Residue frames as qw, qx, qy, qz and C-alpha x, y, z in Angstrom:
[[0.000, 0.889, 0.458, 0.000, 0.00, 0.00, 0.00],
 [0.394, 0.535, -0.030, 0.747, 1.36, 3.43, -0.97],
 [0.404, -0.495, -0.471, 0.608, 2.22, 5.59, 2.02],
 [0.087, 0.956, 0.262, 0.103, 0.94, 9.17, 2.30],
 [0.602, -0.099, -0.035, 0.791, 3.47, 11.97, 2.12],
 [0.015, 0.945, 0.216, -0.243, 3.75, 15.74, 2.29],
 [0.607, 0.239, 0.138, 0.746, 5.77, 18.02, 0.05],
 [0.135, -0.794, -0.190, 0.561, 6.55, 21.68, 0.45],
 [0.515, 0.539, 0.349, 0.568, 6.58, 24.12, -2.46],
 [0.262, -0.658, -0.108, 0.698, 8.26, 27.50, -2.01],
 [0.448, 0.736, 0.366, 0.351, 7.47, 30.23, -4.54],
 [0.517, -0.305, -0.118, 0.791, 10.30, 32.76, -4.19],
 [0.076, 0.052, 0.224, 0.970, 8.90, 35.44, -6.49],
 [0.346, 0.288, 0.489, -0.747, 5.25, 35.05, -5.46],
 [0.584, 0.334, -0.348, -0.653, 4.13, 33.81, -8.89],
 [0.770, -0.098, 0.594, -0.210, 2.62, 30.28, -8.72],
 [0.846, 0.517, 0.125, 0.019, 3.38, 29.85, -12.42],
 [0.233, 0.862, -0.436, 0.113, 6.96, 31.02, -11.96],
 [0.371, 0.400, -0.788, 0.286, 9.92, 29.48, -10.16],
 [0.815, -0.453, -0.002, -0.361, 9.01, 26.78, -7.62],
 [0.181, 0.482, -0.811, 0.279, 11.33, 25.04, -5.16],
 [0.865, -0.239, -0.228, -0.379, 10.16, 21.64, -3.94],
 [0.197, 0.361, -0.851, 0.326, 11.35, 19.61, -1.00],
 [0.782, -0.384, -0.343, -0.352, 9.96, 17.16, 1.53],
 [0.550, -0.674, 0.417, -0.264, 10.67, 16.10, 5.08],
 [0.739, -0.331, 0.582, 0.076, 13.48, 13.57, 5.55],
 [0.806, 0.509, 0.215, 0.212, 14.61, 13.83, 1.92],
 [0.524, -0.486, 0.227, 0.662, 18.13, 14.84, 0.94],
 [0.390, 0.310, 0.544, 0.675, 17.01, 16.16, -2.43],
 [0.139, 0.605, 0.208, -0.756, 15.55, 19.37, -3.81],
 [0.441, 0.474, 0.647, 0.403, 13.53, 19.99, -6.95],
 [0.004, 0.526, 0.009, -0.850, 13.40, 23.28, -8.84],
 [0.453, 0.606, 0.622, 0.199, 10.88, 24.16, -11.56],
 [0.160, -0.536, 0.122, 0.820, 12.03, 27.05, -13.75],
 [0.581, 0.740, 0.316, -0.119, 10.08, 28.52, -16.69],
 [0.717, 0.277, 0.206, 0.606, 12.35, 29.12, -19.65],
 [0.166, 0.795, 0.105, 0.573, 11.77, 32.88, -19.59],
 [0.510, -0.837, 0.115, -0.163, 12.92, 32.97, -15.94],
 [0.934, -0.023, -0.093, 0.345, 16.10, 30.95, -16.38],
 [0.477, 0.501, -0.168, 0.702, 18.51, 33.87, -16.85],
 [0.309, -0.727, 0.108, -0.604, 17.07, 35.60, -13.79],
 [0.793, -0.515, 0.208, -0.249, 17.60, 32.65, -11.44],
 [0.911, 0.270, -0.275, 0.150, 20.50, 30.67, -12.88],
 [0.213, 0.623, -0.535, 0.530, 22.97, 32.22, -10.42],
 [0.770, -0.498, 0.151, -0.369, 21.39, 30.26, -7.57],
 [0.192, -0.583, 0.787, -0.064, 23.86, 27.99, -5.81],
 [0.812, 0.066, 0.535, -0.222, 21.79, 24.85, -6.50],
 [0.778, 0.621, -0.003, -0.091, 22.80, 24.98, -10.16],
 [0.121, 0.748, -0.650, 0.059, 26.45, 24.60, -9.25],
 [0.584, -0.288, 0.726, -0.222, 25.76, 21.10, -7.89],
 [0.058, 0.079, -0.933, -0.345, 25.64, 17.71, -9.57],
 [0.506, 0.287, 0.528, -0.619, 22.11, 16.89, -10.63],
 [0.267, 0.281, 0.825, 0.410, 19.67, 15.72, -13.27],
 [0.260, 0.390, 0.094, -0.879, 17.27, 17.86, -15.27],
 [0.376, 0.435, 0.797, 0.184, 14.27, 17.39, -17.55],
 [0.113, 0.190, -0.225, -0.949, 13.48, 19.90, -20.29],
 [0.293, 0.462, 0.822, -0.160, 9.72, 19.91, -20.95],
 [0.223, 0.262, -0.242, -0.907, 7.79, 21.25, -23.94],
 [0.597, 0.374, 0.638, -0.311, 4.78, 20.33, -26.06],
 [0.264, 0.068, 0.708, 0.652, 4.22, 19.45, -29.71],
 [0.264, -0.082, -0.320, -0.906, 1.53, 20.80, -32.00],
 [0.621, -0.326, -0.591, -0.398, -0.92, 18.14, -30.75],
 [0.511, -0.679, 0.238, -0.471, -0.12, 18.80, -27.05],
 [0.954, -0.119, -0.223, 0.160, 1.95, 15.64, -26.64],
 [0.432, -0.850, 0.251, 0.167, 4.80, 16.33, -24.19],
 [0.737, 0.527, -0.286, 0.313, 8.36, 16.48, -25.51],
 [0.607, -0.773, 0.180, 0.048, 11.14, 15.92, -22.98],
 [0.630, 0.537, -0.465, 0.314, 14.91, 15.80, -22.86],
 [0.794, -0.606, -0.015, 0.038, 16.69, 14.22, -19.88],
 [0.552, 0.607, -0.373, 0.432, 20.23, 15.20, -18.92],
 [0.736, -0.630, -0.113, 0.222, 22.74, 15.33, -16.08],
 [0.458, 0.674, -0.254, 0.521, 25.86, 17.29, -15.20],
 [0.569, -0.179, -0.493, 0.634, 28.28, 17.91, -12.34],
 [0.016, 0.412, 0.252, -0.875, 27.05, 21.50, -12.45],
 [0.394, 0.551, 0.728, 0.108, 23.74, 21.79, -14.28],
 [0.100, 0.812, 0.106, -0.565, 23.94, 25.55, -14.96],
 [0.045, -0.499, 0.587, 0.635, 26.26, 25.32, -17.95],
 [0.188, 0.161, 0.923, 0.294, 24.34, 22.49, -19.56],
 [0.190, 0.726, 0.630, -0.198, 20.99, 24.27, -19.26],
 [0.022, 0.737, -0.158, -0.657, 22.58, 27.47, -20.61],
 [0.102, -0.223, 0.786, 0.568, 23.58, 25.50, -23.70],
 [0.153, 0.440, 0.878, 0.108, 20.08, 24.09, -24.11],
 [0.116, 0.782, 0.342, -0.508, 18.61, 27.59, -23.80],
 [0.066, 0.628, -0.408, -0.660, 20.69, 28.57, -26.84],
 [0.082, 0.267, -0.851, -0.446, 20.35, 25.40, -28.91],
 [0.019, -0.322, -0.945, -0.054, 17.03, 23.67, -28.13],
 [0.220, -0.194, -0.175, -0.940, 13.83, 25.47, -29.09],
 [0.479, -0.348, -0.725, -0.353, 11.13, 23.04, -27.92],
 [0.443, -0.342, -0.722, 0.406, 11.19, 23.42, -24.13],
 [0.229, -0.780, -0.236, -0.533, 9.00, 25.67, -22.01],
 [0.483, -0.758, 0.310, -0.309, 10.38, 24.86, -18.57],
 [0.551, 0.340, -0.730, 0.221, 13.06, 22.79, -16.89],
 [0.797, -0.559, 0.002, -0.229, 12.74, 20.57, -13.81],
 [0.389, 0.570, -0.634, 0.350, 16.03, 20.18, -11.92],
 [0.851, -0.508, -0.109, -0.078, 16.85, 17.75, -9.10],
 [0.362, 0.580, -0.572, 0.453, 19.93, 18.17, -6.94],
 [0.652, -0.340, -0.599, 0.317, 21.03, 17.00, -3.52],
 [0.260, -0.923, -0.080, -0.271, 20.47, 19.43, -0.68],
 [0.611, -0.721, 0.301, 0.125, 23.68, 18.24, 0.99],
 [0.309, 0.737, -0.560, -0.220, 25.86, 17.63, -2.12],
 [0.673, -0.243, 0.694, -0.079, 25.67, 13.86, -1.71],
 [0.834, 0.497, 0.233, -0.061, 25.08, 13.15, -5.42],
 [0.326, -0.558, 0.552, 0.527, 28.19, 12.37, -7.45],
 [0.331, 0.419, -0.575, -0.620, 28.86, 11.60, -11.11],
 [0.090, -0.011, -0.992, -0.092, 27.97, 7.93, -10.67],
 [0.205, 0.438, 0.719, -0.498, 24.65, 8.72, -9.02],
 [0.373, 0.599, 0.054, -0.707, 23.49, 11.27, -11.61],
 [0.246, 0.322, -0.767, -0.498, 24.57, 9.07, -14.54],
 [0.004, -0.195, -0.978, 0.072, 22.45, 6.24, -13.09],
 [0.249, 0.544, 0.507, -0.620, 19.51, 8.60, -12.51],
 [0.331, 0.497, -0.352, -0.721, 19.68, 9.81, -16.13],
 [0.195, 0.105, -0.930, -0.294, 19.64, 6.20, -17.36],
 [0.061, 0.330, 0.887, -0.316, 16.73, 5.29, -15.06],
 [0.298, 0.556, 0.251, -0.734, 14.65, 8.30, -16.11],
 [0.338, 0.374, -0.583, -0.637, 15.12, 7.59, -19.82],
 [0.140, -0.054, -0.986, -0.073, 14.13, 3.96, -19.22],
 [0.139, 0.439, 0.716, -0.525, 11.06, 5.02, -17.21],
 [0.338, 0.530, -0.033, -0.777, 9.93, 7.55, -19.83],
 [0.290, 0.234, -0.787, -0.492, 10.31, 4.99, -22.64],
 [0.070, -0.199, -0.970, 0.124, 8.25, 2.47, -20.67],
 [0.204, 0.505, 0.516, -0.661, 5.49, 4.97, -19.86],
 [0.270, 0.292, 0.676, 0.621, 5.26, 6.06, -23.53],
 [0.013, 0.837, 0.509, -0.200, 3.53, 9.32, -22.68],
 [0.001, 0.909, -0.143, -0.392, 6.06, 11.73, -24.17],
 [0.759, 0.596, -0.134, 0.228, 8.45, 12.11, -27.07],
 [0.673, -0.628, 0.180, 0.347, 11.91, 11.53, -25.56],
 [0.452, 0.874, -0.173, -0.040, 14.42, 13.61, -27.50],
 [0.450, -0.619, 0.624, 0.156, 17.51, 11.84, -26.16],
 [0.628, 0.523, -0.463, -0.342, 19.11, 10.27, -29.21],
 [0.429, 0.296, -0.844, 0.128, 20.91, 7.45, -27.39],
 [0.824, -0.452, -0.074, -0.333, 19.73, 4.80, -24.94],
 [0.124, 0.615, -0.732, 0.265, 22.71, 4.07, -22.66],
 [0.698, -0.145, -0.697, 0.075, 23.28, 0.81, -20.81],
 [0.603, -0.776, -0.156, -0.100, 22.79, 0.81, -17.05],
 [0.211, 0.728, -0.513, 0.402, 25.84, 2.38, -15.37],
 [0.692, -0.115, -0.650, 0.293, 27.66, 0.34, -12.74],
 [0.309, -0.674, 0.256, -0.621, 26.95, 1.29, -9.12],
 [0.147, 0.160, -0.894, 0.391, 27.84, -0.49, -5.91],
 [0.308, -0.448, -0.835, -0.080, 25.02, -2.27, -4.11],
 [0.224, -0.576, -0.493, 0.613, 24.66, 0.37, -1.41],
 [0.008, -0.301, 0.187, 0.935, 24.93, 3.32, -3.81],
 [0.199, -0.192, -0.743, -0.610, 22.36, 1.77, -6.12],
 [0.271, -0.560, -0.770, 0.142, 19.86, 1.27, -3.29],
 [0.164, -0.563, -0.268, 0.764, 20.30, 4.87, -2.11],
 [0.044, 0.196, -0.405, -0.892, 20.05, 6.28, -5.63],
 [0.209, -0.345, -0.829, -0.387, 16.93, 4.23, -6.37],
 [0.219, -0.631, -0.627, 0.401, 15.35, 5.63, -3.21],
 [0.071, -0.445, 0.052, 0.891, 16.22, 9.17, -4.42],
 [0.106, -0.061, -0.688, -0.715, 14.60, 8.34, -7.79],
 [0.194, -0.522, -0.830, -0.040, 11.36, 7.18, -6.12],
 [0.136, -0.638, -0.366, 0.663, 11.11, 10.49, -4.28],
 [0.001, 0.275, -0.374, -0.886, 11.61, 12.36, -7.57],
 [0.149, -0.225, -0.820, -0.505, 8.90, 10.35, -9.31],
 [0.163, -0.620, -0.722, 0.260, 6.43, 11.12, -6.52],
 [0.097, -0.580, -0.116, 0.800, 7.07, 14.85, -6.88],
 [0.139, -0.045, 0.579, 0.802, 6.87, 15.12, -10.68],
 [0.047, -0.564, -0.747, -0.349, 3.07, 14.76, -11.12],
 [0.247, -0.771, -0.442, 0.386, 2.55, 17.45, -8.47],
 [0.110, -0.621, 0.180, 0.755, 4.43, 19.96, -10.64],
 [0.616, 0.617, 0.039, -0.488, 2.68, 18.93, -13.86],
 [0.262, 0.524, -0.765, -0.268, 5.12, 16.34, -15.26],
 [0.849, -0.020, 0.379, -0.367, 3.44, 13.01, -16.05],
 [0.608, 0.579, -0.493, -0.228, 5.86, 11.64, -18.64],
 [0.154, 0.404, -0.880, 0.199, 7.28, 9.03, -16.26],
 [0.448, 0.053, 0.754, -0.478, 4.04, 7.38, -15.13],
 [0.039, 0.191, 0.883, 0.427, 1.95, 4.99, -17.18],
 [0.387, -0.176, -0.167, -0.890, -1.44, 6.34, -18.18],
 [0.254, 0.151, 0.856, -0.426, -4.33, 5.12, -16.05],
 [0.143, -0.212, -0.716, -0.650, -7.08, 4.03, -18.41],
 [0.453, 0.131, 0.396, -0.788, -10.70, 5.04, -17.87],
 [0.076, 0.151, 0.950, 0.262, -13.03, 2.20, -18.85],
 [0.393, -0.165, -0.243, -0.871, -16.43, 3.16, -20.29],
 [0.561, 0.022, 0.616, -0.552, -19.59, 1.99, -18.55],
 [0.138, 0.128, -0.873, -0.450, -20.84, -1.13, -20.35],
 [0.133, -0.399, -0.907, -0.016, -24.16, -2.02, -18.77],
 [0.255, -0.701, -0.368, -0.556, -27.48, -0.28, -18.08],
 [0.666, -0.657, -0.304, 0.177, -26.78, -0.70, -14.36],
 [0.597, -0.180, -0.016, 0.782, -23.39, 1.00, -14.66],
 [0.095, 0.431, 0.279, 0.853, -24.90, 3.93, -16.57],
 [0.463, -0.729, -0.404, -0.303, -27.68, 4.23, -14.00],
 [0.691, -0.490, -0.246, 0.471, -25.06, 4.36, -11.24],
 [0.394, 0.038, 0.101, 0.913, -23.61, 7.43, -12.98],
 [0.153, 0.500, 0.364, -0.771, -27.00, 9.14, -12.81],
 [0.363, 0.356, -0.390, -0.767, -28.34, 8.44, -16.30],
 [0.829, 0.209, 0.425, -0.296, -30.29, 5.99, -18.45],
 [0.655, 0.005, 0.628, 0.421, -29.39, 3.79, -21.40],
 [0.430, 0.764, 0.402, 0.263, -30.77, 6.49, -23.73],
 [0.228, -0.905, 0.089, 0.347, -28.35, 9.14, -22.45],
 [0.447, 0.818, -0.359, -0.057, -25.44, 10.42, -24.51],
 [0.848, -0.337, 0.378, 0.158, -22.85, 7.66, -24.92],
 [0.742, 0.381, 0.303, 0.461, -21.14, 8.75, -28.15],
 [0.180, -0.748, 0.125, 0.627, -18.62, 11.47, -28.93],
 [0.672, 0.663, 0.249, 0.215, -18.40, 12.87, -32.46],
 [0.452, -0.619, 0.217, 0.605, -14.95, 14.23, -33.32],
 [0.532, 0.829, -0.052, -0.166, -13.95, 16.38, -36.31],
 [0.667, -0.345, 0.493, 0.439, -10.93, 15.25, -38.34],
 [0.356, 0.685, -0.369, -0.518, -9.26, 16.38, -41.53],
 [0.908, 0.306, -0.187, -0.216, -8.87, 13.81, -44.26],
 [0.501, 0.511, -0.649, 0.257, -5.19, 13.05, -43.63],
 [0.201, -0.363, 0.703, -0.578, -5.54, 12.69, -39.86],
 [0.818, 0.000, 0.209, -0.535, -8.69, 10.65, -40.19],
 [0.893, 0.318, -0.307, -0.088, -7.06, 8.06, -42.46],
 [0.415, 0.497, -0.654, 0.391, -3.74, 7.96, -40.62],
 [0.104, -0.244, 0.715, -0.647, -5.00, 7.84, -37.02],
 [0.675, 0.015, 0.296, -0.676, -8.75, 7.12, -36.84],
 [0.925, 0.262, -0.110, -0.253, -8.57, 4.33, -39.44],
 [0.638, 0.512, -0.541, 0.197, -4.85, 3.51, -39.40],
 [0.174, 0.334, -0.732, 0.567, -4.11, 3.47, -35.65],
 [0.510, -0.466, -0.707, -0.151, -7.58, 2.59, -34.30],
 [0.372, -0.542, -0.455, 0.601, -7.59, 5.52, -31.89],
 [0.154, 0.798, 0.192, 0.550, -8.14, 9.25, -31.71],
 [0.586, -0.356, -0.366, 0.629, -6.21, 11.63, -29.49],
 [0.184, -0.004, -0.074, 0.980, -5.81, 15.15, -28.20],
 [0.300, -0.571, -0.579, -0.500, -9.52, 15.40, -27.28],
 [0.132, -0.168, 0.495, -0.842, -10.98, 17.53, -24.52],
 [0.453, -0.382, -0.764, -0.256, -13.84, 15.73, -22.76],
 [0.406, -0.577, 0.168, -0.688, -16.03, 17.23, -20.07],
 [0.080, -0.345, 0.856, -0.377, -15.43, 15.37, -16.82],
 [0.650, 0.056, 0.515, -0.556, -18.92, 13.97, -16.41],
 [0.804, 0.435, -0.174, -0.367, -18.80, 12.34, -19.83],
 [0.088, 0.587, -0.804, -0.040, -15.57, 10.37, -19.37],
 [0.306, -0.096, 0.935, -0.149, -17.05, 7.11, -18.01],
 [0.628, 0.444, 0.419, -0.484, -20.17, 7.35, -20.19],
 [0.441, 0.631, -0.421, -0.480, -18.52, 7.31, -23.60],
 [0.792, -0.020, 0.610, -0.004, -18.92, 3.91, -25.27],
 [0.678, 0.499, 0.438, 0.315, -18.65, 4.97, -28.91],
 [0.155, -0.604, 0.200, 0.756, -16.74, 7.45, -31.06],
 [0.613, 0.651, 0.437, 0.099, -17.90, 8.71, -34.45],
 [0.446, -0.259, 0.286, 0.808, -15.65, 10.43, -36.98],
 [0.368, 0.866, 0.270, -0.205, -16.77, 13.57, -38.79],
 [0.625, 0.050, 0.331, 0.706, -14.58, 14.20, -41.82],
 [0.046, 0.714, 0.070, -0.695, -14.17, 17.89, -42.61],
 [0.591, 0.741, -0.053, -0.315, -14.24, 19.32, -46.14],
 [0.365, 0.075, -0.441, -0.816, -14.32, 18.05, -48.80],
 [0.244, -0.227, -0.942, -0.045, -16.23, 15.11, -47.25],
 [0.289, -0.209, 0.185, -0.916, -18.20, 17.14, -44.64],
 [0.801, -0.222, -0.312, -0.461, -19.98, 14.16, -43.11],
 [0.563, -0.424, 0.660, -0.261, -19.93, 11.65, -40.26],
 [0.661, 0.392, -0.549, -0.328, -18.72, 8.48, -41.94],
 [0.617, 0.113, -0.759, 0.172, -17.44, 5.97, -39.34],
 [0.622, -0.620, 0.165, -0.449, -18.10, 4.74, -35.81],
 [0.562, 0.239, -0.748, 0.260, -16.04, 2.63, -33.40],
 [0.730, -0.622, -0.272, -0.081, -16.57, 1.13, -29.95],
 [0.022, 0.785, -0.464, 0.410, -14.30, 2.60, -27.28],
 [0.801, -0.096, -0.552, 0.210, -12.19, 0.14, -25.31],
 [0.559, -0.549, -0.305, 0.541, -10.52, 2.63, -22.98],
 [0.141, 0.940, 0.044, 0.307, -9.74, 6.30, -22.50],
 [0.745, -0.214, -0.167, 0.609, -6.25, 7.45, -21.51],
 [0.131, -0.895, 0.006, 0.427, -4.80, 10.84, -20.55],
 [0.708, 0.482, 0.191, 0.480, -2.98, 12.43, -23.48],
 [0.305, 0.542, -0.153, 0.768, -0.24, 14.85, -22.56],
 [0.329, -0.277, -0.590, 0.683, -0.39, 17.08, -19.50],
 [0.109, -0.016, -0.054, -0.992, -2.99, 19.60, -20.66],
 [0.482, 0.207, 0.552, -0.648, -6.24, 17.81, -19.77],
 [0.640, 0.359, -0.375, -0.567, -6.73, 16.02, -23.08],
 [0.744, -0.129, 0.626, -0.196, -7.42, 12.34, -23.77],
 [0.239, 0.305, -0.805, -0.450, -6.77, 9.49, -26.19],
 [0.818, 0.068, 0.302, -0.485, -9.63, 7.12, -27.08],
 [0.039, -0.328, 0.912, 0.242, -8.51, 3.60, -28.00],
 [0.730, 0.092, -0.236, -0.635, -10.91, 1.52, -30.10],
 [0.752, -0.171, 0.606, -0.195, -11.94, -2.04, -29.30],
 [0.674, 0.246, 0.616, 0.325, -11.87, -2.88, -33.03],
 [0.223, 0.015, 0.380, 0.898, -11.31, -0.95, -36.29],
 [0.339, 0.389, 0.228, -0.825, -13.93, 1.68, -37.06],
 [0.366, 0.357, 0.826, 0.237, -16.77, 0.63, -39.34],
 [0.044, -0.112, -0.345, -0.931, -18.45, 2.68, -42.05],
 [0.426, 0.311, 0.487, -0.696, -21.96, 3.93, -41.43],
 [0.509, 0.421, 0.738, 0.135, -24.56, 2.50, -43.79],
 [0.305, 0.786, 0.317, 0.435, -25.08, 6.04, -45.02],
 [0.395, 0.051, -0.241, 0.885, -22.85, 9.05, -44.20],
 [0.132, -0.824, -0.499, 0.232, -24.48, 11.83, -42.18],
 [0.447, 0.473, 0.143, 0.746, -23.79, 15.07, -44.10],
 [0.186, -0.204, -0.298, 0.914, -23.26, 18.54, -42.65],
 [0.067, 0.654, 0.683, 0.318, -26.10, 19.81, -44.89],
 [0.066, -0.760, -0.164, -0.625, -27.80, 22.85, -43.32],
 [0.648, -0.520, -0.385, 0.401, -26.25, 22.67, -39.86],
 [0.110, -0.990, -0.003, 0.085, -25.18, 25.96, -38.30],
 [0.534, 0.671, -0.379, 0.348, -21.70, 27.22, -39.29],
 [0.002, -0.564, 0.655, -0.502, -19.13, 25.99, -36.77],
 [0.854, -0.286, 0.019, -0.435, -21.35, 23.13, -35.60],
 [0.982, -0.072, -0.057, 0.164, -18.42, 20.69, -35.84],
 [0.262, 0.805, -0.394, 0.358, -15.48, 22.83, -34.79],
 [0.141, -0.452, 0.775, -0.419, -15.06, 20.66, -31.70],
 [0.128, -0.098, -0.986, 0.047, -16.30, 17.38, -30.17],
 [0.562, -0.192, -0.056, -0.802, -20.05, 16.88, -29.81],
 [0.183, -0.060, 0.933, -0.304, -22.02, 14.32, -27.77],
 [0.681, 0.012, -0.251, -0.688, -25.01, 12.21, -28.74],
 [0.734, -0.159, 0.624, -0.216, -26.29, 8.67, -28.30],
 [0.179, -0.183, 0.864, 0.434, -25.41, 5.82, -30.64],
 [0.314, 0.506, 0.802, -0.045, -29.11, 5.08, -31.23],
 [0.223, 0.857, 0.185, -0.425, -29.77, 8.67, -32.24],
 [0.069, -0.607, 0.565, 0.554, -26.69, 8.73, -34.49],
 [0.266, 0.028, 0.912, 0.312, -27.74, 5.60, -36.37],
 [0.270, 0.675, 0.684, -0.067, -31.15, 7.14, -37.08],
 [0.017, -0.736, 0.016, 0.676, -29.88, 10.60, -38.11],
 [0.666, 0.624, 0.355, 0.202, -30.23, 11.78, -41.70],
 [0.366, 0.743, -0.103, 0.551, -28.25, 15.03, -41.41],
 [0.430, 0.121, -0.535, 0.717, -25.92, 16.55, -38.80],
 [0.279, -0.355, 0.123, -0.884, -28.62, 18.89, -37.49],
 [0.794, -0.330, -0.405, -0.311, -30.54, 15.85, -36.23],
 [0.781, -0.176, -0.440, 0.406, -27.66, 15.35, -33.75],
 [0.439, -0.138, -0.254, 0.851, -26.29, 18.77, -32.84],
 [0.042, 0.788, 0.481, -0.381, -29.27, 21.05, -33.42]]
């Protein structure tokens, strides 16, 4: 059973979106979260003279996190270089020892372990070009460094970094009883309609049997059993539907990935945009599968 814990976050400049310093009782480490535009103002802090590991964090066009993991005997110079040469990152998360106990062997092992953990979680694009072998550490050093790593991994989600934890799937309700327990009936909305351009629809919706980077209102998450694809111009119609197997967080910005139970199937007859209001499919819409299968035009579903 996971034990409860308390962390402390100090905000030195009074801006909760600015620099944050994180520590916890009985831990020899310290975490620092620094927005890129604040780096030059704070890089003279003594913590950046120490040996440590750092994670550069940014986001791609579809909100998927992009990270780079590094280590150095003094992290200041390395982050300075990344500020000049790497464009993708928005902030950096740095971990150092509060008592200078980390040495080159420790931080090299931590870098290896973080890359391995991020690859296994598969929630971010890891920009590190190489995948090193596990560095050699003595039995005692390895145990201590692994304990330091566990403390780091507990802190990261609390400062908005989820790239090192496997996504926890949300399973849709499957029975009338389960839907009723959520406060609805079997005729309630259980289908999300998502807009997609032709290239994305064929590559992801049909090719990868999923759809991602979707915002879903919280109350709908466990209700969604089906996903329907609306192809934008030149098709301008709902053409396919798929049963949802699970819903996973996508990135760190409150979006989701829907994974299909089986490949999407074509509707017997596409549901055209027709005379729906302009902008009616600029974002996801909710309906029921029964209503969707009976619809003749989009306005029958979205008004």
